[in-house]
C-alpha positions in Angstrom: -68.9 104.1 -99.4 -69.2 101.0 -101.6 -72.1 98.6 -101.6 -71.9 95.0 -103.0 -74.9 93.9 -105.1 -75.1 90.3 -106.1 -77.5 90.5 -109.0 -77.0 89.7 -112.7 -76.8 92.9 -114.8 -79.2 92.3 -117.7 -82.5 93.6 -119.0 -84.3 91.5 -116.4 -82.6 93.4 -113.5 -83.3 96.9 -114.7 -85.5 97.4 -111.6 -82.2 97.2 -109.6 -79.8 98.7 -112.2 -82.2 101.5 -113.2 -81.6 105.0 -114.6 -80.7 106.4 -111.1 -78.1 103.6 -110.7 -76.4 104.3 -114.0 -76.6 108.1 -113.6 -74.8 107.8 -110.3 -71.7 106.2 -111.8 -68.5 108.0 -112.8 -66.8 105.0 -114.5 -67.7 101.4 -115.2 -65.1 98.6 -114.9 -66.3 95.3 -116.3 -65.0 91.7 -116.1 -67.8 89.4 -117.2 -67.6 86.0 -118.9 -69.9 86.3 -121.9 -70.5 88.4 -124.9 -74.1 89.2 -124.3 -73.3 90.7 -120.9 -70.5 92.7 -122.3 -72.8 94.0 -125.1 -75.5 94.9 -122.6 -73.2 96.8 -120.3 -71.6 98.5 -123.3 -75.0 99.7 -124.5 -75.9 101.1 -121.0 -72.5 102.9 -120.7 -72.9 104.5 -124.2 -76.6 105.4 -123.4 -75.6 107.0 -120.1 -72.3 108.4 -121.5 -70.2 106.6 -118.9 -66.5 105.8 -119.5 -66.1 102.0 -119.6 -63.1 99.8 -119.0 -63.9 96.4 -120.5 -61.7 93.5 -119.6 -61.9 89.8 -120.2 -60.2 87.0 -122.0 -59.5 86.1 -125.6 -58.7 82.4 -125.4 -55.6 82.3 -123.1 -54.9 86.0 -123.7 -56.0 89.0 -121.8 -58.3 91.5 -123.6 -59.1 95.0 -122.5 -60.7 98.0 -124.1 -61.4 101.5 -123.0 -64.6 103.1 -124.3 -65.3 106.8 -124.0 -68.8 107.3 -125.4 -68.9 109.4 -128.6 -65.1 109.6 -128.7 -63.9 106.0 -129.2 -65.3 102.8 -130.6 -67.6 101.0 -128.2 -67.4 97.2 -127.6 -70.5 96.8 -129.8 -68.8 98.7 -132.7 -66.3 95.8 -133.1 -67.4 93.5 -135.9 -66.2 90.3 -134.3 -65.8 90.9 -130.6 -63.4 88.5 -128.8 -65.0 85.7 -126.9 
């Protein structure tokens, strides 16, 4: 069963998105609109070793990346991440 949570995922909401939350995930699919949010979620996925499908935009083009912690580059490993 799925539950919708309407809270910004960021350091200020770690009381909601705590260790138990991240440990309970099998996969993370992301579609956020700013680099800081992407970097934060990428950090959490690497820390908790969760596969991560990052999607967003690169100007008028689609951007996507699959991150498998400790096997592929993470979003934060890219020198100039797309905006």
